[in-house]
C-alpha positions as CSV (number, residue, x, y, z in Angstrom):
1,M,-19.2,9.9,-15.9
2,P,-18.4,6.2,-15.9
3,S,-20.4,3.8,-13.8
4,I,-18.8,2.2,-10.8
5,E,-18.6,-1.1,-12.7
6,E,-16.8,0.6,-15.6
7,F,-14.4,2.3,-13.2
8,I,-13.6,-1.0,-11.4
9,K,-13.1,-2.8,-14.7
10,A,-10.7,-0.1,-16.0
11,R,-8.7,-0.1,-12.8
12,N,-8.6,-3.9,-12.6
13,S,-7.3,-4.1,-16.2
14,Q,-4.4,-1.9,-15.1
15,Y,-3.8,-3.4,-11.7
16,Q,-4.8,-7.0,-12.3
17,D,-6.6,-7.9,-9.1
18,A,-4.2,-6.1,-6.8
19,W,-6.9,-5.7,-4.2
20,L,-7.2,-9.5,-4.0
21,K,-3.5,-10.3,-4.3
22,T,-2.6,-7.9,-1.6
23,G,-4.9,-9.7,0.8
24,L,-3.5,-13.1,-0.2
25,M,0.1,-11.9,0.2
26,A,-0.6,-10.3,3.6
27,K,-2.3,-13.4,5.0
28,P,0.8,-15.4,5.8
29,V,2.2,-12.5,7.9
30,V,-1.1,-11.4,9.5
31,Q,0.3,-11.9,13.0
32,E,3.2,-9.6,12.2
33,I,0.9,-7.0,10.7
34,A,-1.3,-7.1,13.8
35,L,1.8,-6.7,16.0
36,L,2.9,-3.7,13.8
37,L,-0.5,-2.2,14.4
38,L,-0.2,-2.6,18.2
39,E,3.5,-1.6,18.5
40,F,3.9,1.0,15.7
41,P,0.4,2.1,14.6
42,E,1.8,5.2,12.9
43,A,3.5,3.0,10.3
44,W,0.8,0.3,10.0
45,Y,-1.3,2.0,7.3
46,S,1.7,3.0,5.3
47,W,3.0,-0.6,5.4
48,V,-0.3,-2.0,4.1
49,I,-0.6,0.7,1.3
50,I,3.0,0.2,0.3
51,L,2.4,-3.5,-0.1
52,N,-0.7,-2.7,-2.2
53,K,1.3,-0.3,-4.4
54,L,4.0,-3.0,-4.9
55,V,1.4,-5.5,-6.0
56,R,-0.2,-2.9,-8.3
57,I,3.3,-2.4,-9.9
58,L,3.2,-6.1,-10.9
59,G,0.2,-5.3,-13.1
60,D,1.6,-2.0,-14.5
61,H,5.4,-1.8,-14.1
62,R,5.8,1.7,-15.4
63,H,2.9,3.4,-13.6
64,I,4.9,6.3,-12.1
65,D,2.2,7.3,-9.6
66,S,2.5,3.9,-7.8
67,W,6.3,4.5,-7.4
68,R,5.6,8.0,-6.2
69,D,3.0,6.8,-3.8
70,I,5.4,4.3,-2.3
71,A,8.0,7.0,-1.8
72,G,5.3,9.3,-0.2
73,Y,4.0,6.7,2.3
74,A,7.6,5.8,3.2
75,T,8.4,9.4,3.7
76,L,5.5,9.8,6.1
77,V,6.9,7.1,8.3
78,V,10.5,8.6,8.1
79,E,9.2,12.0,9.1
80,H,7.3,10.6,12.0
81,L,10.4,8.7,13.2
82,E,12.6,11.8,12.8
83,K,10.1,13.9,14.9
84,E,10.0,11.1,17.5
85,N,13.8,10.9,17.7
86,K,14.0,14.7,18.3
87,K,11.9,14.4,21.5
């Protein structure tokens, strides 16, 4: 089993500091993200994760799991909205 350092190094070589870039990209819209959390908390986490997956794709354009993850997190929000609209 690889050490945590080896795991991080392998992931970072694939995603090229996506963890850091996501934070830097979100910083200019932090007020809007905070408002999203307050007004639509069900979508907040998905929004942040989708941003992170988009940044990861910049490091590995053809990593299909990142594309699937984006679709999955967006689907969670759509399903929530559909249930909400039926009420």
